N, C-alpha and C positions, 0 to 999 in steps of 0.2 A: 504494500500500500504506500501511496505517496504521503509526504508530510502533511499536505492539506487534508487528505482523507483521514489521517490519524487525528489531526486537530478537530476536524468536524465530528468524527465519531466519538471521541472522548467528551467533547463539549456537549453533544446531544445527549449522551448517556447521563452525564451529571445533571443537566437541566431537567431531563425527564424524571430522574430519581427524586430530586428535591421537589419538583413541581407536583409529582404524584402524591408525595407525602403531605404537601400543603393542601391539596385538594381533598385528600382523605380526612385530614383534620377538620376541614370546613364542613364536610359531609357527616362527620362523626361516625366513620366506619373504619375498620382495620385497614392499614395502608396496603396490605397485600392484595386486597380486593381491587385496588387501582393499579398497583405496580405490575402485577403479572400480565393483565391484558394490554397495558400500555407498552411494556417491554416486547410482548409478542407482536403487537402492531408495528412498533418501531423496527423490529428485525425484518418484518415482511415488506415494509414500505420504504425503508431507508437503507441503501446498500452499505453505507459507511458504518452503520451500527452492527458490527460483527466482531464481538470480543475475541473470538479465536483467531481472527485475522489481525486485529489490532495488537494483541499481545503474544500471539503464537503459542509456543510451548510453555510460556510463563503463565498462561491463563489459569491452568489447573492448580499449580503450586500457590499462586497468589490467592485463589479462592480458599484454599485450605488454611492459609495463614490469616486471612480475613475472618474466617469462621472461628479460628482460635481466639482472636481478639474479642469477638462477640461472646464466646463462652467464658472467657476470663471475666468480662464485665458481669455476666450472669452469676458467676461464682462469688463475686463481691457482694451480691445481695442474698446469699444463703447463710442463714444464722443457724448454726448447729444446735444451739440451745432450744430451738423450736422443733427440732426433729427428734421427737421422743415418743414413747408409748405407742399407741395405735397409729399415730401419724407415720412414725418411722416404719412400722410393720407394713402399712399399705404401700408406702413408697418403694420399699425393697421388693415387695411382691410385684408391683407394677413393672419394675425393671426385670427381675430375674424370672418371673413367670410370664409377664405380659409380652416381653420381646420374643421368646420362642413361640408362643401361641400365635402372635400376629404374623411373624415370619412364615411359620408353617402353613397357616390357613391362607395367607396371601399368595404363597407359592402354589398351593393346590388349586386355587381358582384362576390364577393368572395364566397358567399354561393353556387350559382349554379356552378360556374366555378371550385372551388376546392372541391366541394362535401362535405361541412362541415355544421354543424348545424348553426342555426341563431346566437346562442350565441358565437360560435367560430368565425363566420364571423364578428360579432360586435367587437370582441377583435382584430382581425387582421386589421380591418378598423381603429380602434383607434391607433394601433401601427404605421401604415404607414402614418400618417399625418405629421410626423416630417421630417425635412431635416437635418440641423446641420451645424455649422461653421467649424467643423473639416473636412467636405467634401467640402462644398461650398468655404471656404477660399482658399485652395490650387488650386482649379479649377479657381477661379477668378484671382489669382496671375499669373496663366499661360495664361489666356485669355486676361487680362488687359482691361476690359470694362471701359466705362466712369465713372467718380466719382459718379454720381447719382445712376447708377445701382449698383456699388460696395457697396455703403452705404445701399441701399434698401435690397439687397440680404444678406449682412452680418448681418444686424439687424434682418431680418426675421429668418435666421438660428439660431442666438443666442437666440432669444426669443421663437421660436417655440419649441425648445428642452425641456425646463422645462414645458411649457404648455402641450406638447404632453406626457411627462412623467407623469404628474399629471392626465391627462385625461386617460391614460392607466391604472393607478392604480385604479381610480374610476370605470372604466368599468370592470376591473377585479373583484372587490368586488361585483359589481352588477351582473355580470355573475355567480359568485360562489354562491351568495345568491339565484339566480334564480328569483329575484323579478323584477317587471316591475315598476320601479320608474317613477313617472310622471315628466314632465320637470322641474317644480318648485323645486322639491326635489333634482333632479340631479344638477341643477344649484346652489342650496344652498350648497351642498357638494363641488362642484367645487370652489365656491367663498371662502368657509371656508379653503380649501387647499391653495388657492392663498394667503389668509390673513396670514395663519401660515407661509408660505414661506417668505412673505414680512416682517413680524415682525421678523422672525429669521434672515433675511438678515440685517435688521436695527440694531438688537442687535449685530450681528457680525461686522458690520461697526463701531458701537460705540466702541466695544472692540478694534478694530484695531486703531481707532483714539486715544484712551487712551494709548495704547501701544507706539504709535509713538510720540504723543505730550507730554505725561507725562513722560514715561520711556526713551524716546529718544533712541530706539533700533538702533543699527547699521545695516549694510547691511546684514550680515550673520544671526544674530538673527532676524532681521526684516523679512527676507524672510521665515525663518523657522516658525516664528510666524504667518505669513499669512497662510502658509500651515496648521498649526495646527488649526488655527481659522476656516478656511473653512471646514476642515474635522469634527471638533468638532461640529460646528453649523449645518452642513448638517446631521450629525448622529443624533443629538438631534431632529431636525425637522422630520426626517424620523421615529423616534420612535413615535412622536405624530401623524403623518399621512404619509402614504407611498408617497415617491418621492417628498415631499415638500422641501427636502434638495436641489434639483436642482434649485428651485426658489430662495432659500436663497443664493445659490452660485452666481447666476447671479446678484442678488441685491447687494451683497457684492462687486463684481467686478465693477459694475456700480458706487458704492459709492466711491471706491478707485480711480477710473479713473476721476471722475467728481467733487467731493466735493472740494472746494478751500482750506479748512484747512487740507486736508488729505495728509500730506507730507510723503509719503511712500518711504523709501530708499530701494526699492526692486531691486533685480537682475532679470530683465526680462528674460535674457538668461537662467537662472535656470528654470523658469517656462516653457519656450519654450522647453527646453530639456526634462523636466519632462513630459510635455503633449505629446510630440512626442513618448517618451518611453511608456507612458500609453496607447496611441492609438494603438501602435503596439502590446502590450501585450493583450489588450482587443480583438482586431480583430482576432488575432491568436487563443486566447483561445475560443472565442465564435464560430468561424468557426469550430474549432476542435470538438465541440459538435454536429455538423451536420453530420450525417452518410450517406454514399452512399445509404443504404437501404431506408432511410427516403425520399430521393430525387427521388426515382425510379418512383413513380406515381404522383409526385408533380411538377416536374420542368417545364413540358410543360404548364399546366394551370397557374402556377405562372408566367411564361413568358407572357402569355396572360393578366394576371392581371397587370403586369408591363407596358405592352404596353398600356393598357387602362388608367393607371395613367399618363403616359407620353403624350399620343396623345389626350386624351379627358379631363381628370380631370384638369391637370395643366393649359392648355390653357384656360379652362373655368374660373378657379380661377383667372388667370392673367387678363382676360377681365373684370370680375366683380370688381376686386380690383383696377384697374387703370381707371375705368369709371369716366369721368368728371375731370380727372387730366391733367396736362400739359405735361405728358410724351408723347413722340413721338410714332408713330406706331411701329417703329423699337425697341424702348426700351420696349414697351409692349410685342412684340414678343420674345425678349430675356428673359424677366421674365417668359414667358410661356414655355421657353425651359431650365429651370434651377431649378430642384427640386430633386437632388439625395438624397437617404436615407443613413443614417450614423449610428453612434455608438449608439445613444439613441434607435433607432428602433431595432438594434441587441440586446442591453442590455435588453430592455423591453420584447422582444420576448423570450429571454433566461430565464428571471426571471419568467415570468408568465405561459409559455406554459406547463412546467412540472406539476405545480399545477393544471392546468385545465385538463390535462390528468388524474391526480390522482382523480379528481372530477368526471371523467366519461363524460366530455363534448364531444359530438360527433364531430370528426374531429379536436380536439384540437392538436393532434400530428402533424398536418400539418402546424401549425402556424410558428414554428421556421424554418423548411426548406423552406417554401414559402417566409418568410421574408428574408432569406438568398439569395434566388434567385432574389427577387426584388432589394435588395441592390446591388448585383453583376451586375444585368442588368442595373440599372439606373446609377450606378457609371461608368460602362464601356461605356455606350452609351453617357452620357454627357461628360465624360472625352475625348472621341475620337471626338465628334462633336461640343462641345461648342465653340472652337476656330474658326473653319470654319463658323459656324452659326453666330457668332458675327461679323466676317469680312463681311459676306454676308449682314448682316443687317446694317452694317456701324456704330456699336456702340463701336468699339475698340478705345482706346486712340491712338492718333497719335504716330507713331513710332519715330517721331523726339524727340531729347533729350530735357529734361526739367531740366536744371541745377539750383541749388540754390547757389547763391553767398553770402557768409557771410562777411559783411564788408560794410562800407559806405564812404570810402575816395574817393576823386575825380577820381582817376585812376580806382578804382573798379567800380564806377558808369559808367565811360566811357567804361569799359570792358563789363558791362551789356548791354549798348546801342549798342555796336558793335556786340555782340552775338544776340541781338534782331533783329538788322538790317539784320543779316544773316539768319533770319527766325526761330529762336528758341523762345520757350516760356520760358522766363527767370523769375526767382523768386529771390528776394533779401531780406536780413534781416540785420538789424543794430540795435545796442543797444541805440545809442544816438538819441534824437529826431531831432537834426539838420541834422544828416545824413539821417534819415528816410524821412525828408522833401525833401532833395536833390533827393532821389530815387523817390519820388512821382512826383516831378517836371520833372524828366527825362522820365516819362511815363512808368516806369517799375513796374510790380506787386510787392507789398510789402507784405511779409509774416506777419502773425499776430504776435504781440509782444510776445505771450506765446509759439509760435510754437517751437522755438529752445529749450526752457527750458523743454517743455513737452517731446520732442524727446530725449534730452540728459539725462533726468531723467528716461528714460526707460518706460514711460507710453504710448507712442504711436510711431508709425512709420511715416515717411514722405511719405504719399501716393502720387504716381504720380511723385515723384522726381527721376530723373535718375542719378544724380551725385550731390555731395556737395563739394564746394571749400571754404576753410577757408582762408580768405584774410585780417584779421584784423592785427592791430599793436601789439596785445598781443600774443607773440609766445607760451606761456604756454597754453592760452585758445585755440589757434588753434590746438595744439598738443593733448590736453586732449579731446576736443570736437570731434576731428577726430577719436580718439580711441573709444569713447563712441558710436558714430553713425555708425561706421563700422559694417556692417552686418544688419543694420536696413534700408538700402537704396538699391534700385534695382541695382545701379551701383557703381562706385568708390567714395571714400571719400578721398580727398587730401587736403594738407595744404601748405602754404608757408614755405620755409625752414627758420630756425633760423640762424641769422648771426653767423659767426665764433666767434665773441667776445660777443655773447649773454650772458646776465646775468639770463636767464630763469632757473627756478628750474628743470623743466622736459623736456622742448622742445629739448634741445641739445641731450637728451639721449633716446628719443622715436624713434623707427624705423619706417619703412613704407616709401613708395615713396612720395617724396615731389614734388611740382609743379615747373616747369620751370628750375630747376637746382639749384646748390648751390649758385650762385652769385645773382640771381634775388630774393632778399629778400625784405621785406617791406621797410626798409630804402633806398634800392636802387631804388625802384619804386618812393618813395616820393621825393628823391633827383633829379631823372631824370625828374620828372614832374615839379619840380620847375625850371628846366633848359629848359622847353618848350617841353618835350616829350609828346606823345599822344598814346592812344590805338585806333587803327583803323582796319577796315576790308577791304580786297581787294581780287580779284581773285587770287587763288594760282598760276595760270599760269604767272601772272605779275612778273616782276623783282622786287626783294626786294631792298628797299632803303638801302644804306650802313649804317651800325650801327644798323639796325633793329633786333629785337629778336622775333622769332616765339613763340606765347603763346598757341594758339589753332588752330586746323583745323576743320571747320564745313563741314562735308561731303555733297556730293550732295543729299543724301537721308535723311539729317537732323541729322545724328549722330554727336556727338561732341567728338573729340579726343584731349586730353591735352598733351602738352609737359611736361614730367616729368624728374626727375634726371636720371632715368634709361632708358628712351626711347624717341625718337623723331619720331612722325608719318610722313610718307612720303606723300607728296601732290599728288593728282590725278586730272585729268581734271574735272572741274565743282566744285571743292572744293573752300571754302572761307578761306583765311588765316587771323587770328586775330593776329596783330603785336603790339609790343611796338616800335614805331618809334622814331628816335632821334629828338632833338629840332630844332629850326629854323636855328641854325648855322650849322646843318648837322651832328654834332657829339655830343656824350654825354661824360661826364666826365668818365674816367675809374673807375671801382669799387674800393672802398677803400679796 
């Protein structure tokens, strides 16, 4: 290809990748529903959008390394403390029982349905065992299932990708060799691949630990060092054995997220942005390799294969994996209705199908287009039906707000009690043990001591929290923590305003909406409480006591609207008003 063709091809792929994600965001649908058909159309209509011609033999290795970065980022979000009890049992079964069942049944149907040889059917059966966090995660964020389902499905997607990638590589080599390895030999090769990936991940984690604990890298170099370490380790592992770099990447992510001594000054938004861009580029590029001609005789039987996987195989896997656990029938049903295929299936099919065709494997040319159809069908089906199915099964988290109040002063505890009395699920966090004990005695759920540190450090998001309010006496802490958490919570992140005479280093200069208005600062709350003020809730229809200040409105449907410096919500019938009422004398001292 000429230089101009390369420039046009790369530019078009990048623009289509980002543009498709923007469009999907505006339509409130999973990005894959837009990316896959856009990439397919681009490959059919624009000659220069041909990744295999643009990159040549580098295309397949680059796809593998890009997937490793994606899985490393997924590993950063896996908290081992939450993988316990029945949750752990279900996740383990979904991997070690679900993968063989899915691969075997997919193989048995693919051969007659797609009209391919047994060896090609075994290959596509191995490819279609994977799901993936990059597909499941956005769907779950939209559906909002309960925490247990969220953890099970995210863990399954994050772990099954590297397992499926390794399985695909092993099956590929067995198919090319044309040998009939007995079970013991195949298992030995599989365990050897897992061991190489695990050792590589451990070496990579040790390297990162040394970089951060010994060299004390800052945020910029620390983030780029992580990226270099992940790609370097994954590449080395892949040289030793195909696709073991995916395992190494997940192990590294798990280590960074869970080891107590791993103080990583990472910029998580950088990884989120990078992963989003990589996903868009990969799906556009891989979809562009699927031609309309290759789909002509494949799309209908491939839809039949997708229907079999969705309606028969996944429910069977869910039943077997949840047998004897404490999961409810509805939770088991939702697990049986959530197995979209994603980037690893597409990457594996793209990587191996061309080589199998070159080897003369019967029907191997159908692997990539059939995988493309299954991905499109499952993502579209689950994307459009997961939310109504979850509501029908009753496994959606309540729509009522779940605020996190940060602070433990008496007026903050009373605020938490008032919101709880209004029907909200309130969570509180405080740094001092005395304040934490006051929260416990008030009967309010206390967030773990490390929760806020982990979230502000960029290692985790606050799952299930719909709003965060910083109400401590430390103005700089409130301001900085609000900036760090903004974007990691489903709803707003607000803080108290710093007083006009504040000596804070940053609080007076950081923008963003503040709670309650400029005069209701922490010193004002503290002084008025000393004068006998109280935080109480009452029906919004009732007359306000003179001198009262409106803080929040708890809507009839459980939503929480805060009074901010820029807006005051208007009460409606059935709402509950949360007020700062004056002291026993009926008035409060005017603000200083």
